[in-house]
SEKE-982914 format. One line per 5 residues: number of its first residue (from 0); their letters; for each residue x, y, z of C-alpha. Coordinates in steps of 0.02 Angstrom, whole numbers, plus 32768, in hexadecimal, padded with zeros to 4 digits. Layout:
// residues N
NUM = a = X:Y:Z  ...;
This chain:
// residues 808
0 = xxxxx = 33D2:5D4E:5DCF  33D1:5DB6:5E6B  3448:5D66:5EE5  34A0:5DC6:5F6A  3526:5D53:5FB1;
5 = xxxxx = 3587:5D6D:6054  362F:5D30:6032  3665:5D1D:60E2  35CF:5CAC:610B  35D9:5C43:6070;
10 = xxxxx = 368E:5C1C:6062  36CB:5B8E:60C2  3753:5BEB:611A  3772:5BB3:61C7  37DE:5C4A:61F6;
15 = xxxxx = 3758:5CC8:61CE  36B8:5C6B:61F2  368B:5BE3:6266  35F3:5BAA:61FB  3619:5B36:616E;
20 = xxxxx = 35C5:5B4C:60C5  3551:5ABA:60D2  350C:5AFC:6179  34CA:5BA6:6130  3413:5B9E:611A;
25 = xxxxx = 33A3:5C1E:60BF  3304:5C47:611C  3282:5CD4:6119  32C2:5D70:6171  3230:5D77:61EF;
30 = xxxxx = 3254:5CC0:621D  330E:5CD7:623A  334B:5C8B:62DC  3390:5D3B:6311  32E1:5D87:6317;
35 = xxxxx = 3290:5D17:6395  31FA:5D55:6400  3221:5D5F:64BB  31AF:5D64:654A  31DE:5E16:657B;
40 = xxxxx = 323D:5EA3:6529  32FC:5EA8:653C  32F4:5F4A:659C  3261:5F73:6605  3226:6023:65F5;
45 = xxxxx = 322E:609C:6687  31B8:6125:66B8  321B:61A1:6652  3200:61AE:6598  3285:6143:654C;
50 = xxxxx = 32D4:6171:64A5  32A1:6124:6404  3320:6096:63D7  3353:605C:632C  33C2:5FC3:6334;
55 = xxxxx = 33BC:5F98:627C  342E:5FCA:61F1  3444:5F9A:6133  34DD:5FB4:60CE  347F:5FD0:6035;
60 = xxxxx = 34AF:5F2D:5FDB  349B:5E81:602F  34BB:5E91:60EC  3445:5EB4:617B  348B:5EE5:622A;
65 = xxxxx = 342D:5ED4:62CE  346D:5F01:6374  343A:5E81:6401  3426:5EE1:649D  3422:5E41:6507;
70 = xxxxx = 34C5:5DF1:64C6  3517:5E99:64A2  3548:5E62:63F4  3528:5E91:6343  34D7:5E15:62C8;
75 = xxxxx = 3508:5E18:6211  3484:5DC9:61A2  349B:5DAA:60EC  33F7:5DCA:608D  33B2:5D9E:5FE7;
80 = xxxxx = 3337:5E1A:5FA6  32AF:5DD8:5F2B  32F0:5D21:5F25  32A0:5CAB:5EFC  31FD:5D0B:5EF9;
85 = xxxxx = 3207:5DC9:5EBF  31B6:5DFF:5F66  3214:5D8B:5FDE  32A6:5DB6:6051  3311:5D23:6082;
90 = xxxxx = 33A3:5D26:6104  343A:5CB6:6123  3430:5C4C:61C8  3494:5C52:6237  34C7:5D0B:6239;
95 = xxxxx = 3576:5D4A:6255  3597:5D8A:6306  3601:5E20:6320  3635:5E55:63C8  3699:5EF0:6403;
100 = xxxxx = 373E:5ED5:644D  3717:5F45:64E3  3684:5F4B:6556  3601:5FC9:6535  35CC:602D:65D0;
105 = xxxxx = 352F:6077:6582  348C:603B:6534  3487:6047:6476  33F1:609C:642D  3424:60B8:6374;
110 = xxxxx = 349A:6065:62FA  34D5:60AF:6256  3543:6068:61D2  35BD:60D6:6168  35C3:60E5:60AF;
115 = xxxxx = 3632:6059:607F  35F8:5FDF:6105  3699:5FD7:616F  3667:6026:6212  35C8:6027:6280;
120 = xxxxx = 359A:60B8:62F3  3551:6081:6399  3503:6110:63EF  34A1:6124:6492  3474:61AF:6509;
125 = xxxxx = 3511:618B:656F  3597:6161:64F3  35CF:6158:6443  3646:60DB:63ED  3679:609A:6343;
130 = xxxxx = 367D:5FE3:6325  36EC:5FAB:6288  3694:5F1C:623B  3730:5EB5:6205  378B:5E62:628F;
135 = xxxxx = 37D8:5DC2:62CB  3775:5D23:62E6  376C:5CD8:638E  379C:5C1F:63A6  372E:5C06:6433;
140 = xxxxx = 3681:5C2B:63EC  36A2:5C5B:6338  366E:5D0E:634E  36CF:5DA1:6303  371D:5E1B:6379;
145 = xxxxx = 371E:5ECA:6330  3782:5F5B:6366  3719:5FE1:63C2  3749:608F:63E1  36FE:6121:6442;
150 = xxxxx = 36E9:61C9:63EC  3702:626A:644D  3715:6216:64FC  3765:62AE:654B  36D1:631C:650E;
155 = xxxxx = 362F:62B9:6524  365A:621F:658F  36B9:6277:6621  367A:6254:66D4  3667:6311:66F9;
160 = xxxxx = 362B:6344:6653  356E:635F:663C  3570:6375:657C  34F0:6304:652B  34FE:62C4:6475;
165 = xxxxx = 3461:62F5:6417  3480:62B2:636E  3505:6251:630E  350F:6236:6257  358E:61F7:61D0;
170 = xxxxx = 35BE:627C:614E  3578:6249:60A7  3618:6274:6048  3691:6217:60BF  36A6:6171:6111;
175 = xxxxx = 370A:61AA:619E  36BB:6250:61D5  3636:6258:625E  35C8:62EF:628E  3591:62FE:6345;
180 = xxxxx = 351E:6385:638A  351B:6393:6441  34BA:63ED:64C6  353F:647A:64DA  3506:64BB:642F;
185 = xxxxx = 35A5:6486:63DA  35AB:6423:6339  3651:63BE:6326  3693:6359:6298  3706:62CA:62C0;
190 = xxxxx = 3783:6279:6246  3789:61C2:6284  382C:619E:621A  3893:6222:6269  3854:624C:6321;
195 = xxxxx = 37CD:61FE:638A  37DB:6276:6414  37F3:631F:63C9  3772:6359:6349  37A6:6391:62A1;
200 = xxxxx = 372C:6425:6296  36CF:647C:6322  363C:64F5:6305  35F8:6553:639E  3547:6582:6376;
205 = xxxxx = 34FB:662C:63B5  344C:6634:635E  3424:66D5:63C1  3486:6760:6406  34B3:6750:64BF;
210 = xxxxx = 3426:679F:652D  33A8:67A9:64A0  3360:66F4:64A5  32A2:66F5:64A4  32A0:6650:64FC;
215 = xxxxx = 3310:65C1:6536  32D7:6549:64A4  3322:65C1:6422  33D0:6594:6459  33BE:64D6:6472;
220 = xxxxx = 33E2:646E:63D4  3390:63C9:63C9  33BF:6381:631C  3428:639C:6279  3431:6351:61CC;
225 = xxxxx = 34B4:6357:6141  347E:63A0:6092  346C:6341:5FED  34C5:6346:5F48  3478:63E8:5F08;
230 = xxxxx = 34E5:6485:5EF2  3519:64CF:5F9E  34AB:6451:5FF7  353A:63D0:5FF6  359D:644A:6064;
235 = xxxxx = 350B:6478:60D8  34E0:643C:6182  342D:6455:61BA  3410:646E:6278  3369:646B:62D3;
240 = xxxxx = 3342:64C2:6379  32BE:6496:63F4  324E:6528:63CA  324A:64E4:630F  32C3:6569:62C7;
245 = xxxxx = 333B:651E:6244  33EA:6562:6220  3467:653A:619A  3528:6536:61A3  357A:6540:60FC;
250 = xxxxx = 35FC:650C:60C4  3635:6480:612E  36AA:6402:60D6  3707:6375:612F  37C0:6370:6106;
255 = xxxxx = 37DF:62ED:6081  372A:62CB:6054  36FE:62A3:5FA1  367B:6302:5F2D  363F:62F0:5E7C;
260 = xxxxx = 36A5:635B:5E04  3604:6391:5DA6  35B8:63D1:5E43  3651:6438:5E75  3651:6487:5DC7;
265 = xxxxx = 359C:64B7:5DC5  35B1:6506:5E6F  364C:6568:5E2D  35FC:659F:5D8C  355A:65D3:5DEF;
270 = xxxxx = 35CC:6645:5E5C  3623:6693:5DCB  3581:66AC:5D5F  3504:66F1:5DE0  357D:6734:5E68;
275 = xxxxx = 3609:6791:5E0D  35A1:67D9:5D86  3517:681F:5E0A  3508:68DC:5E13  3500:68CE:5ECE;
280 = xxxxx = 35AA:68E4:5F2B  3572:6874:5FB6  354E:67E4:5F42  35F7:67FA:5EEA  3651:67F8:5F96;
285 = xxxxx = 35FA:675D:5FD1  3619:6702:5F27  36CF:6732:5F29  36E0:66DE:5FD6  3688:6640:5F93;
290 = xxxxx = 36F5:6638:5EF9  3792:6650:5F5A  375E:65C4:5FDA  372C:6550:5F47  37DB:656E:5EF1;
295 = xxxxx = 3838:6548:5F8E  37D6:64B6:5FCA  37D1:646B:5F1F  3870:64AA:5EBB  3843:6448:5E21;
300 = xxxxx = 37AE:64AF:5E02  3812:6549:5DCE  3855:64E7:5D36  37B4:6488:5D0D  37C5:649D:5C54;
305 = xxxxx = 3864:6438:5C4B  388E:63D9:5CF2  37D8:63A9:5D20  379D:636A:5C7B  37B2:62B2:5CA8;
310 = xxxxx = 3784:62C2:5D64  36EE:626F:5DA6  370D:6295:5E58  376D:6317:5EBA  37BD:6319:5F6F;
315 = xxxxx = 37A7:63A9:5FE3  384A:63FA:6025  384D:6446:60D8  3826:64FA:60D1  37D4:658A:6134;
320 = xxxxx = 37CA:6644:6118  3842:6692:6196  37E2:6731:61B4  3724:66F1:61AE  36BB:666E:6209;
325 = xxxxx = 361F:661E:61D1  357A:6670:61E9  34E4:6616:6236  3468:6636:61B5  33B9:663E:61F9;
330 = xxxxx = 3340:6627:623E  32F0:65F4:6194  324E:6656:6174  31B4:6629:6119  318D:6678:6070;
335 = xxxxx = 3116:6706:6099  3074:671A:602B  3056:67CE:6051  3067:6851:60D3  2FF5:6800:6149;
340 = xxxxx = 3071:676F:615D  3102:67E0:617C  30FF:67C5:6240  30D2:670B:622E  316A:66D0:61CC;
345 = xxxxx = 319D:6664:625D  3143:65CA:6299  3093:65ED:62D6  3022:657D:6343  3010:64F2:62BD;
350 = xxxxx = 307C:6475:6320  3075:643E:63D2  30FF:6422:644A  31BF:642C:641E  3222:63FB:6388;
355 = xxxxx = 326A:634F:63A0  32C0:6319:62FC  32EE:6354:624D  32FE:630B:61A0  334D:634E:60FF;
360 = xxxxx = 3316:62F4:605F  334E:6324:5FB1  32CB:62F6:5F29  3306:6321:5E7B  3315:63E5:5E82;
365 = xxxxx = 32BB:63FF:5F2B  3309:6401:5FD0  3286:63C9:6051  3294:63ED:6105  3228:638B:6180;
370 = xxxxx = 3214:63BD:6235  31C1:6345:62B0  316D:6388:6351  314D:633D:63F3  3095:634E:63D9;
375 = xxxxx = 308F:62D7:6349  309B:6357:62BA  310F:6362:6221  3139:6406:61DD  316C:63EF:611F;
380 = xxxxx = 31C5:6479:60CA  3229:6498:602E  32B8:650F:6008  3276:659C:5F9D  3327:65D6:5F6E;
385 = xxxxx = 33D5:658D:5F60  3451:658C:5FEB  34EC:65FC:5FE4  357F:65FF:605C  3584:668F:60D1;
390 = xxxxx = 3619:66CB:6142  362D:6744:61D3  36BF:67A9:619D  372E:67E6:6227  371A:674E:6296;
395 = xxxxx = 37AE:66E0:6276  37AD:6627:62A2  382E:65C4:630D  388E:6551:62A7  38FA:64BB:62D8;
400 = xxxxx = 3998:64AC:6269  3A31:6448:625E  3AE7:647D:6244  3ACF:648C:6188  3A32:64FC:61A3;
405 = xxxxx = 39BC:6472:6169  390C:6485:61B7  38DD:63EF:6229  3847:6438:627F  37E1:64D8:628D;
410 = xxxxx = 375C:6524:630E  36F4:65BD:62F2  365D:6613:6343  35C2:6617:62D4  3552:66A2:62F5;
415 = xxxxx = 34AD:66D3:62A5  3498:677C:6252  33E4:67C0:6276  3407:6855:61F8  3410:67D8:6165;
420 = xxxxx = 3361:6794:6182  32E2:67D2:6107  3232:67AB:60E3  3220:675A:6038  3179:675A:5FD9;
425 = xxxxx = 3132:66EE:5F54  3128:6772:5ECF  31DF:67A9:5EEF  3259:676E:5E6D  32DE:66FB:5EBA;
430 = xxxxx = 3366:6745:5E49  3363:67E4:5EBC  339E:6785:5F52  3432:6720:5F0A  34D7:6723:5F66;
435 = xxxxx = 349A:67AD:5FE0  34BA:6740:6078  33FF:671F:60A2  33D2:6670:60D9  335A:6616:605C;
440 = xxxxx = 32A0:6629:6083  322D:6592:60A7  3193:6562:6040  3117:650A:60AC  30DA:646C:6059;
445 = xxxxx = 3075:641C:60DE  3058:63FB:6199  3030:6345:61B6  2FDD:630A:625A  300A:6258:627C;
450 = xxxxx = 2F87:6246:630B  3000:61ED:637E  2FB9:619C:6415  2FBD:6201:64B5  3044:61E2:6533;
455 = xxxxx = 3028:621F:65E5  30AC:629B:661F  311F:6286:658E  313B:62BB:64D6  3137:6257:6440;
460 = xxxxx = 31DD:6236:63EE  31E4:621F:632F  3271:61D8:62BB  326E:61F5:6200  32B5:6192:6172;
465 = xxxxx = 32B7:61A6:60B7  328C:611D:6046  332A:60ED:5FDE  32C8:60B5:5F45  323A:613E:5F42;
470 = xxxxx = 327B:61DD:5F87  31CF:6231:5F8F  319F:61BD:6017  31D2:61DB:60D5  31BD:615A:6160;
475 = xxxxx = 319F:6190:6211  31C3:6125:62A1  316A:6152:6347  311F:6107:63E4  307F:60D8:637E;
480 = xxxxx = 30D9:6077:62F2  3111:60A8:6240  30BA:611F:61C9  30DF:6145:610F  30D3:61F9:60CE;
485 = xxxxx = 30D9:6212:600F  30F8:62BD:5FC9  308F:62DF:5F2E  30C6:6395:5F0B  317B:63CE:5EF4;
490 = xxxxx = 3180:6484:5EB3  3225:648B:5E58  3221:63DA:5E14  3174:63F8:5DCA  31A7:64A3:5D82;
495 = xxxxx = 3247:6456:5D2D  31E1:63CA:5CE6  3160:6449:5C97  30C9:6407:5CF7  304E:647F:5D39;
500 = xxxxx = 301A:6422:5DD3  2FAF:6468:5E5D  2FEC:6452:5F10  2FB4:63B3:5F5C  2FC9:637A:600E;
505 = xxxxx = 302D:62E0:6037  2FE0:623C:6054  2FEF:61E4:60FB  2FEA:6126:6107  2FF6:60C5:61AA;
510 = xxxxx = 306A:6034:6187  307C:5FE2:6235  301D:6002:62D0  305D:5FCE:637C  2FD2:6012:63E9;
515 = xxxxx = 2F1F:5FD3:63FC  2ED0:604F:646F  2EE1:610A:648E  2F81:6105:64E6  3022:60AB:64A4;
520 = xxxxx = 30A7:6047:64FD  315E:6085:6513  31D0:6068:6480  316E:5FDD:6424  31E8:5FD6:6395;
525 = xxxxx = 32A8:5FC9:63A4  32DF:5FC2:62F0  32AF:5FFD:6242  3301:5FF4:6194  32C7:600A:60E5;
530 = xxxxx = 3304:5F90:6061  32FF:5F9B:5FA7  3348:5F3F:5F11  3376:5F72:5E5B  32D4:5F2A:5E16;
535 = xxxxx = 3264:5FAE:5E71  3227:5F40:5EFE  3227:5F90:5FB0  3213:5F4C:6060  3216:5F8D:610C;
540 = xxxxx = 325B:5F21:61A0  3225:5F4D:6251  325D:5EFD:62F3  31F7:5EFF:638E  322C:5F11:6441;
545 = xxxxx = 3212:5E53:645D  3290:5E3A:63C7  3205:5E09:6352  322A:5E2D:6295  31A5:5E73:621F;
550 = xxxxx = 31C0:5E7F:6166  3149:5EDB:60F3  314C:5EFA:6036  312C:5FAA:600A  30E0:5FDA:5F64;
555 = xxxxx = 312E:6065:5F02  30C7:6069:5E5C  3036:60E7:5E48  3054:613D:5EEE  3083:61E2:5E9C;
560 = xxxxx = 2FF9:61DF:5E12  2F70:625C:5E2D  2EBB:6214:5E2A  2E52:629F:5DDE  2DDC:62B0:5D43;
565 = xxxxx = 2DDA:635C:5CE0  2D2D:635D:5C90  2D48:640A:5C45  2DE3:63DC:5BE3  2D94:633D:5BAA;
570 = xxxxx = 2D03:639E:5B5A  2D6D:6420:5B08  2E06:63C4:5ACA  2DE4:633E:5A49  2E2C:6291:5A6A;
575 = xxxxx = 2EB4:6255:59F8  2EAB:619A:59DE  2F59:618B:59AE  2F90:61C2:5A54  2F2D:6141:5AB2;
580 = xxxxx = 2F78:6097:5AC9  2ED9:6049:5AFD  2E26:6083:5ACD  2DA6:60B1:5B59  2D1D:6041:5B8D;
585 = xxxxx = 2C8C:6080:5B24  2C08:6001:5B60  2BD6:6003:5C1D  2BFC:5F72:5C8E  2B45:5F66:5CB0;
590 = xxxxx = 2B17:5F3E:5C00  2BAD:5EC4:5BE6  2B6D:5E64:5C78  2AC4:5E38:5C25  2A13:5E50:5C5F;
595 = xxxxx = 29E9:5E31:5D13  29AC:5D80:5D43  28F4:5D90:5D67  28A9:5D16:5DDB  27F7:5CE1:5DAB;
600 = xxxxx = 277C:5D12:5E37  273F:5C7A:5EA1  2692:5C42:5E78  2624:5BC4:5ECE  260F:5B1D:5E7F;
605 = xxxxx = 2557:5B3B:5E5D  2582:5BC8:5DE1  25F4:5B63:5D75  2551:5B0E:5D25  24FA:5BAB:5D0D;
610 = xxxxx = 24D8:5BD9:5C50  2513:5C71:5BFF  2468:5CBB:5BE1  243A:5CB9:5C98  2450:5D57:5D00;
615 = xxxxx = 24DB:5CFE:5D6A  2533:5CCB:5CD0  252F:5D79:5C80  2574:5DC5:5D1C  25FF:5D47:5D2A;
620 = xxxxx = 2633:5D62:5C70  262C:5E1F:5C89  26A2:5E0A:5D1A  271A:5DA2:5CB1  2715:5E1B:5C22;
625 = xxxxx = 2737:5EAC:5C93  27D0:5E55:5CDD  280E:5E25:5C31  27F5:5ED9:5BF3  284A:5F26:5C87;
630 = xxxxx = 28E9:5EBF:5C75  2901:5E73:5BCF  28AE:5EF3:5B59  28F6:5F86:5BB3  29A0:5F2C:5BB1;
635 = xxxxx = 298F:5F18:5AF8  2965:5FCA:5ADD  29FF:6000:5B47  2A6D:5F93:5ADF  2A25:5FD6:5A3B;
640 = xxxxx = 2A3C:608B:5A73  2AEF:6067:5AB3  2B20:6018:5A10  2ACE:609B:59A8  2B17:6126:5A12;
645 = xxxxx = 2BCA:60E0:5A0F  2BC8:60A2:595A  2C35:613C:591C  2CAB:6124:59A6  2CB8:6063:5983;
650 = xxxxx = 2CD3:608B:58CE  2D5F:610F:58F2  2DB2:608C:5960  2DA3:6006:58DF  2DE9:6078:5853;
655 = xxxxx = 2E78:60A6:58C9  2E9D:5FEC:58E2  2E9A:5FD0:5826  2F10:605F:5810  2F87:601B:5890;
660 = xxxxx = 2F7C:5F70:583C  2FA2:5FBD:5798  3036:601A:57D9  3071:5F75:5826  3061:5F19:5789;
665 = xxxxx = 30CD:5FA2:572A  314E:5F9B:57B1  3155:5ED7:579A  3166:5EE6:56D9  31FA:5F65:56F9;
670 = xxxxx = 3249:5EE6:576D  3235:5E5D:56EE  3288:5EC6:566B  331A:5EF4:56D9  332F:5E3E:570B;
675 = xxxxx = 3384:5E0B:5667  33FF:5E9C:5680  3419:5E75:5732  343D:5DBB:570C  34B2:5DEE:5682;
680 = xxxxx = 350F:5E5C:56F6  3517:5DD9:577E  3567:5D60:56FD  35E6:5DDC:56CF  360E:5DF9:5785;
685 = xxxxx = 3621:5D38:57A1  368D:5D2E:570C  3702:5DC1:5746  3705:5D71:57F4  3744:5CC9:57A5;
690 = xxxxx = 37C7:5D26:573C  3803:5D89:57D9  3811:5CE4:583B  387C:5C95:57B2  38EC:5D2C:57AD;
695 = xxxxx = 38FE:5D21:5863  392F:5C67:585C  39B2:5C92:57DD  39F7:5D22:5840  3A00:5CAE:58DC;
700 = xxxxx = 3A62:5C32:587B  3AEF:5CA8:5853  3B9C:5C86:58A5  3BAA:5D28:58FD  3AFF:5D20:5958;
705 = xxxxx = 3B34:5C9E:59DA  3BD2:5CEF:5A0A  3BE1:5D29:5ABF  3BF0:5DE3:5ADA  3CA0:5E28:5B04;
710 = xxxxx = 3CCD:5E4F:5BBB  3D0C:5EF2:5BF5  3DC3:5EBE:5BF1  3DAF:5E71:5B3F  3D5D:5F11:5B07;
715 = xxxxx = 3DF4:5F77:5B4B  3E6D:5F04:5AF2  3E0A:5F13:5A55  3E15:5FCE:5A5B  3ED2:5FC7:5A7C;
720 = xxxxx = 3EE5:5F51:59DE  3E80:5FCE:597D  3EF8:6055:59AA  3F8D:5FE6:5977  3F40:5FB9:58D5;
725 = xxxxx = 3F20:606C:58A2  3FBA:60CC:58CB  403C:607A:593E  404B:5FD4:58D4  4098:6028:5844;
730 = xxxxx = 4119:607E:58B7  4140:5FDA:5912  4161:5F83:586C  41DA:600C:5832  4234:600D:58DA;
735 = xxxxx = 4244:5F50:58D8  4286:5F52:5825  4309:5FDB:5850  4346:5F7F:58E9  434E:5EDA:5889;
740 = xxxxx = 43BE:5F2B:5804  4432:5F72:5887  4446:5ED0:58D8  4471:5E83:5834  44F5:5EFE:5810;
745 = xxxxx = 453D:5EED:58BC  454A:5E2E:58AF  45A4:5E32:5805  463C:5E96:5844  4663:5E64:58F3;
750 = xxxxx = 4722:5E73:58E1  471C:5F23:5891  46A9:5F59:5921  4721:5F17:59A4  47B7:5F6F:595B;
755 = xxxxx = 4754:6014:5948  4722:6001:59FA  47D7:5FEF:5A37  4808:6089:59D3  4777:60EC:5A19;
760 = xxxxx = 47AB:60B2:5ACF  485D:60DC:5AB8  4831:618C:5A75  47B3:61AF:5B0D  47FE:6220:5B82;
765 = xxxxx = 476C:6296:5BAF  46F9:6258:5C3E  4663:62A8:5BF1  466F:6242:5B58  4679:61A9:5BCE;
770 = xxxxx = 45D6:61DD:5C20  4583:61F4:5B77  45B9:6151:5B40  4577:60F9:5BDC  44D1:614F:5BC0;
775 = xxxxx = 44CC:6113:5B08  44EB:6067:5B3E  4459:606B:5BBE  43EC:60B5:5B38  441C:602E:5AC6;
780 = xxxxx = 43F5:5FA7:5B4B  434A:5FFA:5B67  432D:6003:5AAB  4354:5F4C:5A9F  42CF:5F29:5B24;
785 = xxxxx = 424F:5F95:5ACD  4273:5F37:5A2B  4256:5E8E:5A7B  41B6:5ED2:5AC8  417C:5F16:5A24;
790 = xxxxx = 41A1:5E73:59D0  4133:5E19:5A4C  40A7:5E93:5A32  40B7:5E84:5979  40A4:5DC8:5986;
795 = xxxxx = 400D:5DE1:59F5  3FBF:5E5E:597E  3FDC:5DEC:58E7  3F90:5D53:593F  3EFA:5DC2:5971;
800 = xxxxx = 3EEC:5E01:58BD  3EEE:5D4D:5880  3E64:5D14:58F2  3DFA:5DA6:58C3  3E0F:5D83:580C;
805 = xxx = 3DE0:5CC8:582C  3D46:5CF9:5887  3D0F:5D6C:57FD;
């Protein structure tokens, strides 16, 4: 049963939800009251090209979030995927309304939820804030008031500051780190749990040396993306500039972020295997820097044989090399096919306009980079080599430390190194470039033209998303609607799987169109999200500018299967019937459908009484015989030929079926033979189970089973008793006996003792002897006290021993 419950909306808790349980109604998502069509869009478009909006977000489980631009609130909708029908999407009505505790002074264009679903990013061209999704419930209207904070207010939102936010994204390995790329060519990483004003890490990007810029677009960043879980990609940040050039920063690790232990071990072993053992001194130096950085950032990696055996994840420590800054690796070049392409390694004239967005997608072993252009083209490349970290030695970073020399922040200038750019050819072995500091080359997979509708005086903006269920599929959101691009060729994945596949172009499928003519309207869609469940069903949800919801089911099966027939291999290689689950169709559908129905030609009523011997009768019979021969006789000949031609094939199939039937009968006989043995073993197991249950009952009936366990004080007292019974008890008995005998002797001669004491007193003349006598008296008194205490302890010991013996 696939139910995704929203606890806060189904529990009748008046303190957390103003909607009782009996008022929750499950309706189809596109019929939800939140998505009601209005007469006009919420925000009328202006003459300028507005940015694409995406006001939908999904937490990956059972909650859908939609930002209402009119009411300035966030709707949290609980959804059920695949219930009651496998292809349906139901939502709980009414939705939970979340409102920020402060007034937003900017228009929200994008929303994004963090990994654990506790915070929502609200981002616009004029502002940025974080809305925490768990707050207090208002008694006035039942909405939830959530704490909302502003990030980097002194940097981006200052009145005199003209720094614009270009892209914001959550870090995939942390729930509290946010990456921001701004128009001043600076990439900042904020730690929301420690400081909302000052960034944790700052990287100043210098893609070209000062004074050597070819054009202004080469120094203007537009988008960035974090890498995926593949070797050094998980520590990489990909940055796209307006001219289409792609740069890499590696390694960048948020302080306190969590990574998989196996991934870190693979990276560490790779650096030791291919870097330290390289004959090139540059590779050895670069790998030494990487290994020292890994051991300082992840101290557990040095003792991985002992300490890290039971670890599943590992947390990063704050660290930075004190004499080196990160190198801005790039621009990434295409793999050259020969000397003719040595000068055209950069982007040619295939794409029009400027680069507008970027997407990183990890599919198995392939790192896919997709660049969207304002002319409506998508440039799809794959990394032809692995990413390695590169530092510029001699450029120390600036560190922010506390009184105990703990690092709390860092800043560095990241410069590109043109002397490290090299042309990589297809016939060149990749092992020769490992750990030399060269950026990885790009393998061009395809250039896709989306054929977007023309917009007068403005560029086309494109947003890209990855299907969470089928990673080979990429969705594009643009002014013309939504398109689906499926990648059929992945170079490294195909090579590792042992398939010799030829390079196939991606397939493009229009999913949703919002324009009817040659020109499109401004910003027709205001939200998009892709949903999927664990049973392999996938949906896309889109919201129009008029707040209308569209839910479409997406097919995932048979999209990656190639449709081709290899006639040469079919004639050379014989078919093996054992490898075929279902025999081919050996009789054509035309023959199975039977002969064609022949309509008797219409004749006049006068000819029906004509005799067969007449000329008219003979011509009519000849016509009938001709029709019969053309249809039925020829059909019979075709059937005879087919059956005769395919007789051996049918015999082979029948023999194969008989052989499989014989094998099934033999397996049934073997099962019947083993059935008696299995039945006997089951009976033995049942008898043993009964015997064990009887023993368990007898053990439970023992007197010592139901006793309560001793407390801590009782266990301490028992240990003291054990000490007394072992050693000190005998000494106490002997002391008590000696004292008792002395007391008896003293009691039998009281008069003699008195006279002896008088004599001793009369003879005492020395003060020293008097002091000794007084000491003896005090000792005797103490000894009597000890004797009384020991006698009490002896009685307690004897009573404890008696109780212990009685319990045994």
